[in-house]
C-alpha positions in Angstrom: -120.7 -68.0 30.2 -120.3 -71.8 31.4 -122.2 -74.6 30.1 -126.1 -74.0 30.2 -127.7 -71.0 31.6 -131.5 -72.1 32.2 -133.6 -69.1 32.4 -137.4 -68.5 31.2 -137.5 -65.4 29.3 -140.5 -63.1 30.2 -142.5 -61.8 26.9 -144.2 -58.7 26.4 -147.2 -59.8 25.1 -148.4 -56.5 23.5 -145.1 -56.3 21.5 -144.5 -60.2 21.0 -140.8 -59.8 21.6 -138.3 -61.3 24.0 -137.2 -59.0 26.8 -134.5 -58.9 29.6 -135.0 -61.6 32.3 -134.4 -59.5 35.1 -135.6 -56.1 34.0 -138.0 -55.5 31.3 -137.8 -52.7 28.7 -141.0 -51.1 28.0 -142.4 -48.4 25.4 -142.4 -45.9 28.5 -138.7 -46.3 29.1 -138.0 -45.1 26.0 -136.6 -43.7 23.2 -135.7 -46.2 20.5 -138.4 -48.8 20.7 -139.3 -49.0 17.1 -139.4 -51.9 14.6 -135.5 -52.3 14.3 -135.7 -53.1 18.2 -138.3 -55.6 17.9 -136.2 -57.5 15.0 -133.3 -57.8 16.7 -134.5 -58.3 20.1 -136.5 -61.3 19.0 -133.4 -63.0 17.7 -132.4 -64.4 14.7 -133.2 -68.1 13.6 -130.0 -70.0 12.8 -130.4 -69.2 9.1 -131.1 -65.5 9.3 -128.0 -65.1 11.8 -125.8 -66.9 9.3 -126.8 -64.5 6.6 -126.3 -61.5 8.8 -123.1 -62.8 10.2 -121.3 -64.4 7.6 -118.4 -63.4 5.5 -119.9 -62.3 2.4 -117.6 -63.8 0.0 -117.8 -67.2 1.6 -121.6 -66.6 1.9 -121.9 -66.1 -1.9 -120.5 -69.6 -2.6 -123.7 -71.3 -0.6 -127.2 -71.5 -1.6 -129.0 -70.6 1.5 -132.3 -72.2 0.1 -130.7 -75.6 0.5 -128.8 -75.4 3.4 -129.9 -78.6 4.8 -128.9 -80.6 2.0 -125.4 -79.6 2.7 -124.5 -78.5 -1.0 -121.2 -77.1 0.0 -120.0 -78.8 3.1 -116.6 -77.3 3.2 -117.8 -73.8 2.9 -120.7 -74.5 5.3 -118.5 -75.9 7.9 -116.3 -72.6 7.7 -119.3 -70.4 8.3 -120.8 -72.5 10.8 -117.6 -72.5 12.7 -117.3 -68.7 12.8 -121.0 -68.3 13.8 -120.3 -70.5 17.1 -117.1 -68.5 17.6 -119.2 -65.3 17.9 -121.1 -66.9 20.8 -118.2 -68.5 22.2 -116.3 -65.3 22.4 -119.5 -63.5 23.9 -120.6 -61.6 20.8 -123.9 -63.4 20.2 -126.2 -65.2 22.9 -128.3 -68.2 22.2 -131.8 -69.0 23.2 -134.1 -72.0 22.4 -136.8 -74.1 23.7 -135.8 -77.7 25.2 -138.5 -80.3 25.4 -141.4 -77.9 24.7 -140.4 -75.6 27.5 -140.4 -71.9 27.2 -137.7 -69.9 25.8 -134.2 -70.5 27.7 -130.9 -68.9 27.8 -128.2 -71.1 26.3 -124.6 -71.1 27.6 -122.1 -70.7 25.1 -120.3 -73.8 25.8 -123.6 -75.8 25.7 -124.4 -74.4 22.3 -121.0 -74.7 20.8 -121.1 -78.6 22.0 -124.4 -78.7 19.6 -124.7 -79.6 16.1 -127.4 -78.0 13.5 -129.9 -80.6 13.0 -132.0 -78.0 10.7 -131.3 -74.9 9.5 -134.7 -74.1 8.2 -136.5 -74.9 11.4 -133.6 -73.5 13.5 -133.0 -76.5 15.5 -129.8 -77.8 17.4 -129.1 -81.3 18.6 -126.4 -81.9 21.5 -123.6 -84.3 20.7 -122.5 -86.9 23.1 -124.9 -89.2 25.1 -127.8 -86.9 25.6 -128.8 -86.0 22.2 -130.9 -83.2 23.5 -132.8 -81.5 20.8 -133.2 -77.7 21.1 -135.9 -76.2 19.1 -136.9 -72.6 18.0 -133.2 -71.6 18.5 -132.5 -67.8 17.9 -129.0 -65.7 18.2 -129.3 -62.3 19.7 -126.7 -59.3 19.7 -125.3 -59.0 22.9 -126.9 -55.5 23.2 -130.4 -56.9 22.2 -129.9 -60.1 24.2 -132.2 -61.0 27.0 -129.7 -60.3 29.8 -127.3 -57.7 28.4 -126.3 -56.7 31.8 -124.3 -60.0 32.6 -122.0 -59.1 29.6 -121.6 -55.1 30.5 -120.7 -55.5 34.2 -117.2 -54.5 35.1 -116.6 -53.2 31.5 -115.6 -49.6 30.7 -117.8 -47.6 28.3 -115.0 -47.5 25.7 -114.4 -51.4 25.7 -118.4 -51.9 25.6 -118.6 -49.8 22.8 -116.0 -51.2 20.8 -117.0 -54.8 21.2 -120.7 -54.8 21.2 -121.4 -51.8 18.6 -118.5 -51.5 16.4 -117.6 -55.1 16.6 -120.9 -56.7 16.9 -120.8 -59.3 14.2 -123.5 -58.1 11.9 -121.5 -54.9 12.1 -118.1 -56.4 11.5 -119.4 -58.6 8.7 -121.0 -55.2 6.7 -117.6 -53.4 7.4 -115.8 -55.7 5.4 -117.5 -54.3 2.3 -116.7 -50.9 3.0 -113.8 -48.8 1.5 -111.9 -48.5 4.8 -112.8 -51.1 7.3 -109.9 -50.1 9.6 -111.5 -46.8 10.3 -114.5 -48.1 12.0 -112.4 -50.6 13.9 -110.5 -47.7 15.4 -113.7 -46.1 16.4 -114.1 -43.4 13.7 -117.2 -42.4 12.4 -117.3 -42.9 8.5 -116.9 -39.4 7.3 -113.9 -37.7 5.4 -112.6 -36.1 8.8 -111.1 -37.9 12.0 -114.1 -38.0 14.3 -114.6 -40.4 17.3 -117.7 -38.9 18.3 -121.0 -40.6 18.2 -124.4 -38.7 19.1 -126.8 -40.5 21.1 -129.4 -39.5 18.8 -127.7 -40.5 15.5 -129.9 -41.6 12.7 -129.3 -44.4 10.3 -129.9 -41.9 7.3 -127.5 -39.5 8.8 -124.8 -42.2 9.1 -125.2 -43.8 5.7 -124.7 -40.2 4.5 -121.3 -40.3 6.2 -119.9 -42.9 3.9 -120.6 -40.9 0.9 -119.9 -37.6 2.3 -116.9 -35.6 0.8 -115.2 -32.0 1.8 -115.2 -31.5 -2.0 -118.3 -30.7 -3.7 -118.9 -30.9 -7.5 -121.7 -28.6 -8.3 -122.0 -30.1 -11.8 -122.8 -33.5 -10.4 -125.8 -35.0 -8.3 -124.9 -35.9 -4.5 -124.1 -39.4 -4.4 -126.3 -41.8 -2.5 -125.4 -44.5 -0.1 -125.4 -48.0 -1.4 -127.5 -51.1 -0.2 -124.7 -52.2 2.1 -123.9 -48.6 3.3 -127.4 -48.3 4.5 -127.1 -51.5 5.9 -124.5 -51.3 8.2 -125.4 -47.8 9.2 -128.9 -49.2 10.3 -127.1 -52.1 12.4 -124.7 -49.4 14.0 -127.4 -47.1 14.9 -129.5 -50.0 16.4 -126.6 -51.2 18.6 -125.9 -47.7 19.6 -129.6 -47.0 20.4 -129.7 -50.3 22.3 -126.9 -49.4 24.7 -128.3 -45.9 25.0 -131.7 -47.5 26.1 -130.2 -49.7 28.8 -128.6 -47.0 30.2 -131.5 -44.3 30.0 -133.9 -46.5 31.3 -131.7 -47.6 34.3 -131.6 -51.1 33.4 -127.8 -50.8 33.3 -125.8 -48.3 35.6 -122.5 -46.7 35.1 -120.3 -44.7 37.0 -117.6 -42.0 35.9 -115.7 -39.0 37.0 -117.6 -35.5 36.5 -115.6 -32.9 34.8 -116.2 -30.3 37.3 -116.3 -32.1 40.7 -113.6 -34.4 40.0 -115.7 -37.1 41.9 -116.4 -40.7 40.5 -119.9 -41.3 41.1 -123.2 -43.0 39.6 -124.0 -41.2 36.2 -128.1 -40.5 36.6 -130.2 -42.2 34.0 -131.4 -38.8 32.9 -128.0 -37.9 31.7 -128.4 -40.4 28.7 -131.7 -38.8 27.9 -130.4 -35.2 27.4 -130.2 -33.8 24.1 -126.9 -33.1 22.5 -124.9 -35.7 24.3 -122.9 -38.5 22.8 -120.2 -40.9 23.1 -116.3 -40.4 22.5 -115.4 -43.9 21.0 -111.8 -43.9 21.7 -111.8 -42.4 25.1 -115.0 -43.5 26.5 -116.4 -40.3 27.5 -120.1 -39.0 27.5 -119.8 -35.4 26.0 -122.1 -32.7 25.4 -122.3 -30.6 22.3 -121.1 -27.1 23.0 -120.6 -24.7 20.1 -120.8 -27.6 17.6 -117.9 -29.4 19.3 -118.0 -32.5 21.7 -117.0 -31.7 25.3 -116.4 -34.4 27.9 -118.8 -34.0 30.9 -118.2 -37.7 32.5 -115.0 -39.3 31.8 -113.6 -42.7 32.7 -117.0 -44.2 32.6 -117.6 -48.0 33.6 -120.5 -50.2 34.2 -121.4 -51.1 37.7 -121.2 -54.8 38.4 -124.7 -55.3 39.8 -128.0 -53.6 40.8 -127.8 -49.8 41.1 -126.0 -48.3 44.0 -123.4 -45.5 44.6 -119.7 -45.9 43.5 -118.5 -45.2 46.9 -120.6 -48.0 48.3 -119.4 -50.3 45.8 -115.8 -49.4 46.5 -116.4 -50.5 50.1 -118.1 -53.7 49.1 -115.3 -54.6 46.8 -113.2 -55.1 49.8 -115.4 -57.5 51.7 -113.9 -61.1 52.1 -116.7 -62.8 50.3 -115.3 -63.2 46.5 -117.5 -62.7 43.6 -118.5 -65.7 41.8 -120.5 -66.5 38.5 -124.2 -67.1 38.2 -123.3 -70.5 37.5 -121.3 -71.0 40.6 -123.8 -69.3 42.7 -126.4 -71.5 41.5 -124.3 -74.5 42.6 -123.5 -72.8 46.1 -127.4 -72.1 46.7 -128.6 -75.7 45.5 -125.7 -77.2 48.0 -126.6 -75.1 51.1 -130.5 -75.7 50.7 -130.0 -79.4 50.1 -127.3 -79.9 52.7 -127.1 -77.5 55.5 -125.2 -79.7 57.6 -122.7 -80.6 55.0 -122.7 -83.2 52.0 -122.8 -86.3 53.3 -119.5 -88.4 52.7 -121.0 -91.4 51.4 -122.6 -89.4 48.1 -121.0 -89.9 45.0 -120.2 -87.2 42.6 -123.0 -88.5 40.3 -125.6 -88.6 42.8 -124.7 -85.2 44.3 -124.8 -83.5 40.7 -128.1 -85.1 39.8 -129.5 -83.7 43.3 -128.2 -80.3 42.5 -129.8 -80.2 39.1 -133.1 -81.3 40.3 -133.1 -78.6 42.5 -132.1 -75.8 40.3 -134.8 -77.0 37.9 -137.4 -77.1 40.5 -136.5 -73.9 42.1 -136.0 -71.9 38.4 -132.4 -71.2 39.3 -129.4 -71.4 36.6 -129.0 -75.0 35.5 -125.5 -76.2 34.8 -123.7 -79.4 33.7 -121.9 -82.1 35.5 -118.8 -80.5 34.1 -119.6 -77.1 35.9 -120.6 -78.6 39.2 -117.0 -80.3 39.1 -115.2 -77.2 38.4 -116.9 -75.5 41.1 -116.1 -78.2 43.7 -112.6 -78.4 42.1 -112.0 -74.6 42.6 -113.6 -74.0 46.2 -112.8 -77.4 47.2 -115.2 -79.6 49.5 -116.5 -76.3 51.3 -119.8 -78.4 52.1 -118.7 -81.6 53.2 -120.5 -83.2 56.4 -118.9 -82.7 59.7 -117.4 -86.0 59.7 -115.8 -85.8 56.8 -114.1 -82.5 57.4 
């Protein structure tokens, strides 16, 4: 995401949680709308995000109660840098309130150009000339973020599962405390046998037990209980798995794949993700059904469609169009430019004045608001496409 994505986040008053901007998830959509969802969907204040995603060995050297006193500047700087790396690399999404406005989705470049003003109150301040203060900042895991579709479009299921479930920052931090961190990184469940199959209805209790499960049973000893860290990582993993499943089962995100019988590459109906006995093969990215206690691939080669619902064949035709896909930020610049200067941008208009008018139009029309830098990149990439006739 470039610079600043400025979007009001609708709220569901009954649940008091932030919800996806374009398509709301409701209790009727499904499965998996419990307390865990509400915690992650509402986002974490900066201090809580640091606590959940930081390297535990470094975190142990810092007193979280006195973060704003900067008691250990070197260690805090290391953790803060790692936190913004998660945002910059698209594993966390930030929201916040600017000048008392409603919650706003903040672009990664915009956030990483800020400094923490107050950890306890979760406040950022923009560096540079603007010195804009952003209050009530929240960081969200991608699958619990306001607009997860933006991050999933065009990805394969295998890549999305790896990046947003197995490599989720909270999961990754907890995984470093486990006996064999490399197993989870490869997509395997934490059990004594090699198993890449993740049932969609997997519970955190079942997954926590996988960490202590053993093929050898000593009848003279009690069954070992999972540790606190094992319960924590199991809860985080199941939460992200359920978030991904909920998006697909509710139809808010659409995927296509090759059916094992017909061999056709078509859209997978949302109801497929609600069926009992279904699961994801993490390595291959297949949607499997359990048959005789074994996962059998039903849909293979699964990927997320890069827009609203539509047939896979229709999308293939559209992809050959001469209209190149552009980002939401560039699309907002193009829309503003065409609305403001239908006959072309006047040749006498300076870049600064042009940018100011574009940003004012975006704010007035509730569009994605971008920085001068992004506007400049748009015109550098596409050229003076909207210059006035006299300047052509």
